[in-house]
FIKOLZA-1660 file (N, C-alpha, C; in steps of 0.1 Angstrom, whole numbers, plus 5000, padded with zeros to 4 digits):
% residues 126
   i   px   py   pz ch aa at
   1 7454 5608 5398  A  M  N
   1 7442 5616 5401  A  M CA
   1 7443 5628 5392  A  M  C
   2 7431 5631 5385  A  E  N
   2 7430 5643 5377  A  E CA
   2 7426 5655 5385  A  E  C
   3 7432 5666 5381  A  T  N
   3 7428 5678 5388  A  T CA
   3 7418 5685 5379  A  T  C
   4 7408 5690 5385  A  A  N
   4 7397 5697 5377  A  A CA
   4 7403 5710 5371  A  A  C
   5 7399 5713 5359  A  E  N
   5 7403 5725 5353  A  E CA
   5 7396 5737 5360  A  E  C
   6 7403 5748 5361  A  K  N
   6 7398 5759 5368  A  K CA
   6 7387 5766 5359  A  K  C
   7 7377 5771 5365  A  T  N
   7 7367 5779 5358  A  T CA
   7 7373 5792 5353  A  T  C
   8 7366 5799 5344  A  P  N
   8 7371 5812 5340  A  P CA
   8 7372 5822 5352  A  P  C
   9 7362 5821 5360  A  A  N
   9 7361 5830 5372  A  A CA
   9 7373 5827 5381  A  A  C
  10 7376 5814 5383  A  E  N
  10 7388 5811 5392  A  E CA
  10 7401 5816 5386  A  E  C
  11 7402 5815 5373  A  K  N
  11 7414 5820 5366  A  K CA
  11 7416 5835 5368  A  K  C
  12 7404 5842 5366  A  V  N
  12 7405 5857 5368  A  V CA
  12 7409 5860 5383  A  V  C
  13 7403 5854 5392  A  R  N
  13 7406 5856 5407  A  R CA
  13 7421 5853 5409  A  R  C
  14 7426 5843 5404  A  E  N
  14 7440 5839 5406  A  E CA
  14 7449 5850 5399  A  E  C
  15 7445 5854 5387  A  Y  N
  15 7453 5865 5381  A  Y CA
  15 7453 5877 5389  A  Y  C
  16 7441 5881 5394  A  Q  N
  16 7440 5894 5402  A  Q CA
  16 7449 5893 5414  A  Q  C
  17 7450 5881 5420  A  A  N
  17 7457 5879 5433  A  A CA
  17 7472 5880 5430  A  A  C
  18 7477 5878 5418  A  H  N
  18 7491 5878 5416  A  H CA
  18 7496 5889 5406  A  H  C
  19 7488 5898 5402  A  T  N
  19 7492 5908 5392  A  T CA
  19 7496 5921 5399  A  T  C
  20 7506 5927 5393  A  T  N
  20 7510 5941 5396  A  T CA
  20 7515 5947 5383  A  T  C
  21 7509 5957 5378  A  G  N
  21 7514 5964 5366  A  G CA
  21 7510 5956 5354  A  G  C
  22 7516 5961 5343  A  T  N
  22 7514 5954 5330  A  T CA
  22 7527 5954 5322  A  T  C
  23 7528 5945 5313  A  R  N
  23 7540 5945 5304  A  R CA
  23 7537 5952 5291  A  R  C
  24 7525 5952 5286  A  E  N
  24 7522 5959 5274  A  E CA
  24 7508 5964 5274  A  E  C
  25 7505 5972 5264  A  Y  N
  25 7491 5978 5262  A  Y CA
  25 7486 5972 5249  A  Y  C
  26 7473 5970 5249  A  H  N
  26 7466 5964 5238  A  H CA
  26 7454 5972 5233  A  H  C
  27 7453 5973 5220  A  K  N
  27 7442 5980 5213  A  K CA
  27 7430 5972 5216  A  K  C
  28 7419 5978 5219  A  T  N
  28 7407 5971 5222  A  T CA
  28 7397 5970 5210  A  T  C
  29 7399 5977 5200  A  G  N
  29 7391 5976 5188  A  G CA
  29 7382 5988 5186  A  G  C
  30 7377 5994 5196  A  L  N
  30 7369 6006 5195  A  L CA
  30 7375 6018 5202  A  L  C
  31 7375 6029 5197  A  G  N
  31 7379 6041 5204  A  G CA
  31 7393 6043 5206  A  G  C
  32 7397 6053 5214  A  P  N
  32 7411 6057 5216  A  P CA
  32 7418 6050 5227  A  P  C
  33 7411 6043 5236  A  L  N
  33 7417 6037 5248  A  L CA
  33 7425 6024 5244  A  L  C
  34 7435 6021 5252  A  V  N
  34 7441 6009 5252  A  V CA
  34 7439 6002 5265  A  V  C
  35 7442 5989 5266  A  C  N
  35 7440 5982 5278  A  C CA
  35 7452 5975 5282  A  C  C
  36 7453 5971 5295  A  T  N
  36 7465 5964 5301  A  T CA
  36 7464 5949 5298  A  T  C
  37 7474 5942 5302  A  D  N
  37 7474 5928 5301  A  D CA
  37 7463 5922 5309  A  D  C
  38 7460 5928 5321  A  G  N
  38 7450 5923 5330  A  G CA
  38 7436 5924 5324  A  G  C
  39 7433 5936 5319  A  A  N
  39 7420 5939 5313  A  A CA
  39 7418 5930 5301  A  A  C
  40 7428 5928 5293  A  K  N
  40 7427 5919 5282  A  K CA
  40 7426 5904 5287  A  K  C
  41 7433 5900 5297  A  F  N
  41 7431 5887 5302  A  F CA
  41 7417 5884 5307  A  F  C
  42 7411 5893 5314  A  V  N
  42 7397 5892 5318  A  V CA
  42 7388 5890 5306  A  V  C
  43 7389 5900 5296  A  A  N
  43 7381 5899 5284  A  A CA
  43 7382 5886 5277  A  A  C
  44 7395 5881 5275  A  D  N
  44 7397 5869 5268  A  D CA
  44 7392 5857 5276  A  D  C
  45 7394 5857 5289  A  T  N
  45 7391 5845 5297  A  T CA
  45 7376 5843 5299  A  T  C
  46 7369 5854 5302  A  V  N
  46 7354 5852 5304  A  V CA
  46 7346 5857 5292  A  V  C
  47 7352 5860 5281  A  G  N
  47 7344 5864 5269  A  G CA
  47 7338 5878 5271  A  G  C
  48 7345 5887 5277  A  A  N
  48 7339 5900 5280  A  A CA
  48 7345 5912 5272  A  A  C
  49 7348 5909 5260  A  H  N
  49 7353 5921 5251  A  H CA
  49 7343 5931 5250  A  H  C
  50 7330 5927 5252  A  W  N
  50 7319 5937 5252  A  W CA
  50 7320 5947 5263  A  W  C
  51 7326 5943 5274  A  L  N
  51 7328 5953 5285  A  L CA
  51 7338 5963 5282  A  L  C
  52 7349 5960 5275  A  L  N
  52 7359 5969 5270  A  L CA
  52 7353 5979 5260  A  L  C
  53 7344 5973 5251  A  D  N
  53 7337 5981 5241  A  D CA
  53 7328 5991 5247  A  D  C
  54 7321 5986 5258  A  L  N
  54 7311 5995 5265  A  L CA
  54 7319 6007 5271  A  L  C
  55 7330 6004 5278  A  V  N
  55 7338 6015 5284  A  V CA
  55 7342 6025 5273  A  V  C
  56 7347 6019 5262  A  Q  N
  56 7352 6027 5250  A  Q CA
  56 7341 6035 5245  A  Q  C
  57 7329 6030 5243  A  S  N
  57 7318 6037 5236  A  S CA
  57 7314 6049 5245  A  S  C
  58 7314 6048 5258  A  H  N
  58 7311 6059 5266  A  H CA
  58 7321 6071 5265  A  H  C
  59 7333 6068 5260  A  Q  N
  59 7343 6079 5259  A  Q CA
  59 7339 6089 5248  A  Q  C
  60 7329 6085 5240  A  M  N
  60 7324 6094 5230  A  M CA
  60 7316 6106 5235  A  M  C
  61 7311 6104 5248  A  T  N
  61 7303 6114 5254  A  T CA
  61 7313 6124 5261  A  T  C
  62 7312 6137 5258  A  P  N
  62 7322 6147 5263  A  P CA
  62 7324 6147 5278  A  P  C
  63 7313 6146 5286  A  H  N
  63 7315 6147 5300  A  H CA
  63 7322 6134 5306  A  H  C
  64 7320 6123 5299  A  V  N
  64 7327 6111 5303  A  V CA
  64 7342 6112 5300  A  V  C
  65 7344 6115 5287  A  R  N
  65 7358 6117 5282  A  R CA
  65 7366 6127 5290  A  R  C
  66 7359 6137 5295  A  A  N
  66 7366 6148 5302  A  A CA
  66 7371 6143 5316  A  A  C
  67 7366 6132 5321  A  C  N
  67 7370 6127 5334  A  C CA
  67 7383 6118 5332  A  C  C
  68 7394 6123 5337  A  A  N
  68 7407 6116 5335  A  A CA
  68 7408 6103 5342  A  A  C
  69 7401 6102 5354  A  F  N
  69 7400 6090 5361  A  F CA
  69 7386 6085 5362  A  F  C
  70 7383 6073 5358  A  Q  N
  70 7370 6067 5359  A  Q CA
  70 7370 6053 5366  A  Q  C
  71 7362 6051 5375  A  A  N
  71 7361 6038 5382  A  A CA
  71 7348 6032 5377  A  A  C
  72 7350 6021 5369  A  W  N
  72 7338 6014 5364  A  W CA
  72 7335 6002 5372  A  W  C
  73 7323 5999 5375  A  T  N
  73 7318 5988 5383  A  T CA
  73 7307 5981 5376  A  T  C
  74 7308 5968 5375  A  L  N
  74 7298 5960 5369  A  L CA
  74 7291 5953 5381  A  L  C
  75 7278 5956 5382  A  E  N
  75 7270 5951 5394  A  E CA
  75 7259 5941 5389  A  E  C
  76 7256 5931 5398  A  A  N
  76 7246 5922 5395  A  A CA
  76 7232 5928 5396  A  A  C
  77 7223 5925 5388  A  R  N
  77 7209 5929 5389  A  R CA
  77 7201 5916 5388  A  R  C
  78 7188 5917 5386  A  E  N
  78 7179 5906 5386  A  E CA
  78 7183 5896 5375  A  E  C
  79 7182 5884 5378  A  E  N
  79 7184 5873 5368  A  E CA
  79 7198 5875 5362  A  E  C
  80 7198 5876 5349  A  D  N
  80 7211 5877 5341  A  D CA
  80 7215 5892 5338  A  D  C
  81 7208 5902 5343  A  A  N
  81 7210 5916 5340  A  A CA
  81 7222 5921 5349  A  A  C
  82 7229 5930 5343  A  V  N
  82 7240 5937 5351  A  V CA
  82 7239 5952 5348  A  V  C
  83 7245 5960 5357  A  L  N
  83 7245 5974 5356  A  L CA
  83 7260 5978 5356  A  L  C
  84 7263 5986 5346  A  A  N
  84 7277 5992 5345  A  A CA
  84 7276 6006 5350  A  A  C
  85 7284 6010 5360  A  V  N
  85 7284 6023 5365  A  V CA
  85 7298 6029 5365  A  V  C
  86 7299 6041 5360  A  A  N
  86 7312 6048 5361  A  A CA
  86 7311 6060 5370  A  A  C
  87 7321 6061 5379  A  T  N
  87 7322 6072 5388  A  T CA
  87 7335 6079 5385  A  T  C
  88 7336 6091 5391  A  D  N
  88 7349 6099 5389  A  D CA
  88 7359 6096 5400  A  D  C
  89 7358 6086 5407  A  G  N
  89 7367 6083 5418  A  G CA
  89 7364 6089 5431  A  G  C
  90 7354 6098 5431  A  Q  N
  90 7349 6105 5443  A  Q CA
  90 7335 6100 5446  A  Q  C
  91 7331 6089 5440  A  D  N
  91 7317 6084 5441  A  D CA
  91 7306 6092 5434  A  D  C
  92 7310 6102 5426  A  D  N
  92 7301 6109 5418  A  D CA
  92 7299 6102 5405  A  D  C
  93 7286 6097 5402  A  E  N
  93 7284 6090 5390  A  E CA
  93 7285 6099 5378  A  E  C
  94 7292 6094 5368  A  I  N
  94 7293 6101 5355  A  I CA
  94 7284 6094 5344  A  I  C
  95 7282 6081 5345  A  V  N
  95 7273 6075 5335  A  V CA
  95 7270 6061 5341  A  V  C
  96 7259 6056 5336  A  H  N
  96 7255 6042 5339  A  H CA
  96 7248 6036 5327  A  H  C
  97 7248 6023 5326  A  Q  N
  97 7241 6016 5316  A  Q CA
  97 7236 6002 5321  A  Q  C
  98 7223 6000 5319  A  E  N
  98 7217 5988 5323  A  E CA
  98 7219 5978 5311  A  E  C
  99 7223 5966 5314  A  I  N
  99 7225 5956 5304  A  I CA
  99 7216 5944 5307  A  I  C
 100 7206 5942 5299  A  P  N
 100 7195 5933 5302  A  P CA
 100 7199 5918 5303  A  P  C
 101 7210 5914 5296  A  Y  N
 101 7215 5901 5297  A  Y CA
 101 7230 5901 5296  A  Y  C
 102 7237 5894 5305  A  S  N
 102 7251 5892 5304  A  S CA
 102 7255 5878 5310  A  S  C
 103 7264 5872 5303  A  D  N
 103 7269 5859 5309  A  D CA
 103 7282 5861 5316  A  D  C
 104 7285 5873 5320  A  F  N
 104 7297 5876 5329  A  F CA
 104 7295 5868 5342  A  F  C
 105 7306 5861 5346  A  P  N
 105 7304 5853 5358  A  P CA
 105 7299 5860 5370  A  P  C
 106 7288 5856 5375  A  R  N
 106 7282 5862 5387  A  R CA
 106 7291 5862 5399  A  R  C
 107 7300 5852 5400  A  E  N
 107 7309 5851 5412  A  E CA
 107 7320 5862 5412  A  E  C
 108 7321 5869 5400  A  L  N
 108 7331 5880 5399  A  L CA
 108 7325 5893 5402  A  L  C
 109 7312 5893 5404  A  L  N
 109 7305 5906 5406  A  L CA
 109 7304 5910 5421  A  L  C
 110 7306 5922 5425  A  P  N
 110 7309 5933 5416  A  P CA
 110 7323 5933 5410  A  P  C
 111 7324 5937 5397  A  F  N
 111 7337 5937 5391  A  F CA
 111 7341 5951 5387  A  F  C
 112 7354 5954 5390  A  R  N
 112 7359 5968 5388  A  R CA
 112 7370 5969 5377  A  R  C
 113 7368 5979 5369  A  L  N
 113 7379 5984 5360  A  L CA
 113 7381 5998 5362  A  L  C
 114 7393 6003 5359  A  W  N
 114 7396 6017 5360  A  W CA
 114 7400 6022 5346  A  W  C
 115 7397 6035 5344  A  V  N
 115 7403 6042 5332  A  V CA
 115 7411 6053 5338  A  V  C
 116 7424 6053 5335  A  E  N
 116 7433 6064 5338  A  E CA
 116 7439 6069 5326  A  E  C
 117 7435 6081 5322  A  G  N
 117 7440 6087 5310  A  G CA
 117 7435 6078 5298  A  G  C
 118 7444 6074 5290  A  P  N
 118 7440 6065 5278  A  P CA
 118 7441 6050 5281  A  P  C
 119 7441 6046 5294  A  V  N
 119 7443 6032 5297  A  V CA
 119 7431 6026 5305  A  V  C
 120 7426 6014 5300  A  I  N
 120 7417 6006 5308  A  I CA
 120 7425 5996 5316  A  I  C
 121 7424 5995 5329  A  L  N
 121 7432 5986 5337  A  L CA
 121 7424 5980 5348  A  L  C
 122 7429 5970 5354  A  L  N
 122 7424 5964 5366  A  L CA
 122 7429 5972 5378  A  L  C
 123 7422 5975 5388  A  P  N
 123 7427 5982 5400  A  P CA
 123 7440 5976 5406  A  P  C
 124 7441 5962 5405  A  E  N
 124 7453 5955 5410  A  E CA
 124 7465 5959 5402  A  E  C
 125 7464 5964 5390  A  E  N
 125 7475 5967 5381  A  E CA
 125 7481 5981 5384  A  E  C
 126 7474 5989 5392  A  H  N
 126 7478 6003 5395  A  H CA
 126 7491 6003 5403  A  H  C
% end
């Protein structure tokens, strides 16, 4: 009997359920931030390097960069649109960006990333 291969979303959920911390940090291509094993795993698994680039690109804005802790949430919108929202950890929004099309797995939404200092990480890795 063959076992069905897990979907990318299932792989991410399984990773999130079993992760604590990171072994190494990875350059993401844009900007000064690095990401953890978990953030890289998600980007690689679901093809979401654009999400890491989006977080990085907003660090160019002084009021975003000044926030040492950022809680990023990717939320579902109509059809294939998503909204990326960053708060300061106290639910005060610092920036948001509407993305008209995304193939990010809907079953993972809402999806959360954190920025602590120079690191993009999954909340589970904290």
